[in-house]
C-alpha positions as CSV (number, residue, x, y, z in Angstrom):
1,X,148.7,117.2,78.8
2,X,146.4,114.7,80.4
3,X,142.7,115.3,79.8
4,X,140.1,115.5,82.5
5,X,138.3,112.6,81.0
6,X,141.2,110.3,81.0
7,X,141.9,111.1,84.7
8,X,138.3,110.4,85.6
9,X,138.2,107.2,83.6
10,X,141.3,105.9,85.3
11,X,139.8,106.8,88.7
12,X,136.6,105.0,87.9
13,X,138.4,101.9,86.8
14,X,140.4,101.7,90.1
15,X,137.5,102.4,92.5
16,X,134.1,100.8,93.0
17,X,132.5,104.1,93.7
18,X,130.8,106.0,90.8
19,X,131.8,109.5,90.0
20,X,129.4,112.3,89.9
21,X,130.9,115.3,88.0
22,X,129.4,118.6,88.9
23,X,129.0,121.0,86.0
24,X,129.4,124.7,86.3
25,X,125.8,125.4,85.2
26,X,124.4,123.0,87.7
27,X,126.4,124.6,90.5
28,X,125.4,128.1,89.5
29,X,121.7,127.0,89.3
30,X,122.0,125.7,92.9
31,X,123.7,129.0,94.0
32,X,120.7,131.0,92.4
33,X,118.3,128.8,94.2
34,X,120.0,129.5,97.6
35,X,120.1,133.2,96.8
36,X,116.3,133.2,95.8
37,X,115.4,131.5,99.1
38,X,117.1,134.2,101.2
39,X,114.8,136.7,102.8
40,X,117.3,139.1,104.3
41,X,119.1,141.5,102.1
42,X,122.6,140.6,103.2
43,X,123.6,137.3,104.6
44,X,127.2,136.3,105.2
45,X,128.3,132.8,104.3
46,X,131.1,130.6,105.8
47,X,132.4,127.6,104.1
48,X,133.0,124.7,106.3
49,X,135.3,122.8,103.9
50,X,137.5,123.9,101.0
51,X,135.0,123.3,98.3
52,X,132.4,125.2,100.4
53,X,134.8,128.1,100.8
54,X,134.7,128.5,97.0
55,X,131.0,128.1,97.0
56,X,130.6,130.8,99.7
57,X,132.6,133.2,97.5
58,X,130.4,132.4,94.5
59,X,127.4,133.2,96.6
60,X,128.8,136.6,96.9
61,X,129.1,137.5,100.6
62,X,131.6,135.2,102.3
63,X,132.9,135.6,105.8
64,X,136.3,134.7,107.2
65,X,134.9,133.1,110.4
66,X,131.8,131.1,111.3
67,X,131.0,133.6,114.0
68,X,130.5,136.4,111.4
69,X,128.3,134.2,109.3
70,X,124.5,133.6,109.4
71,X,124.7,130.6,107.2
72,X,127.4,127.9,107.3
73,X,127.9,126.2,103.9
74,X,128.9,122.6,103.3
75,X,129.7,121.3,99.8
76,X,128.8,117.7,100.7
77,X,126.7,116.2,103.4
78,X,127.9,112.7,104.3
79,X,126.7,112.2,107.8
80,X,126.2,114.0,111.2
81,X,129.6,112.9,112.5
82,X,131.3,115.0,109.9
83,X,129.6,118.2,110.8
84,X,129.0,117.6,114.6
85,X,131.8,120.2,115.5
86,X,129.9,122.9,113.7
87,X,126.4,121.9,114.7
88,X,127.4,121.7,118.4
89,X,129.4,124.9,118.5
90,X,127.1,127.0,116.3
91,X,123.6,125.9,117.2
92,X,122.2,129.3,116.3
93,X,123.4,129.2,112.7
94,X,121.7,127.9,109.6
95,X,123.3,125.2,107.6
96,X,123.2,124.6,103.8
97,X,124.6,121.7,102.0
98,X,124.9,121.5,98.2
99,X,125.1,117.7,97.7
100,X,123.8,114.9,100.0
101,X,125.7,111.7,99.9
102,X,123.4,110.0,102.4
103,X,120.5,110.1,100.0
104,X,120.6,111.3,96.4
105,X,124.4,110.8,95.8
106,X,124.9,107.7,97.9
107,X,128.0,105.7,96.9
108,X,129.2,108.4,94.6
109,X,132.4,110.6,94.6
110,X,131.3,114.1,93.9
111,X,133.9,116.0,91.8
112,X,133.6,119.8,91.6
113,X,134.6,121.6,88.4
114,X,137.6,123.2,89.9
115,X,139.1,120.0,91.3
116,X,140.4,118.8,87.9
């Protein structure tokens, strides 16, 4: 069996982009931070991408459609172009991104724990 480390090493050697590996504890800490900042008893979350769908389930109250949700979750914010469909169509919704590649994770490939 090929280890996670050998796959990541191979990927790093073939790409100029650095890799940022998200650890489970870090992700759960971010989830708890989001939960603590919520004032309403029951918010519904919708994941705008595949990783965000997993995160919305980990948050505890996922919705199947963006219309049902109060908060739209994104795993990674890259730029406005990537989310313009959602921001234009769902102006009344709140948005929450777990990682920002425009500022703190610039030029980094973010890998979530379940991706390898």
